[in-house]
C-alpha positions in Angstrom: 80.9 99.7 43.5 81.6 98.3 46.8 84.7 96.6 48.1 85.1 93.3 49.2 86.4 94.2 52.7 83.3 95.8 53.8 82.9 96.0 57.1 79.9 93.7 58.6 77.8 94.9 61.3 75.8 92.6 63.8 72.4 92.1 63.3 71.0 93.0 66.8 71.2 96.5 68.0 69.7 97.9 71.0 67.1 100.8 70.8 68.9 103.7 71.7 72.5 102.7 71.0 75.1 104.9 69.4 77.7 102.4 68.5 77.3 99.0 66.4 79.9 96.3 66.7 81.9 96.0 63.7 84.1 93.0 62.7 87.6 94.4 61.3 91.1 93.5 61.3 93.4 94.5 64.0 95.8 95.9 61.6 93.1 98.2 59.8 92.3 99.7 63.2 95.8 100.3 64.0 96.2 102.0 60.6 93.4 104.2 61.1 94.8 105.2 64.3 98.1 106.1 63.0 96.3 107.9 60.1 94.3 110.0 62.8 97.3 110.8 64.6 99.1 111.8 61.5 96.3 114.2 60.3 96.1 115.6 63.6 100.0 116.3 63.6 99.8 117.4 60.1 97.4 120.2 60.9 99.4 121.4 64.1 102.7 121.9 61.5 100.5 123.7 58.9 99.0 126.0 61.5 102.6 126.8 62.9 104.2 127.5 59.5 101.0 129.5 58.5 101.5 131.5 61.6 
């Protein structure tokens, strides 16, 4: 089952390109940045508690 908000990639992709342009909401990009930072902080905290 696919979600309705799946990212749409551009059709034209250069031959040896690693990244593809994707249309996404700015709020989604901000959310993912915050999520990544929080996951990193959680790992740091878990390692601190474990030690």
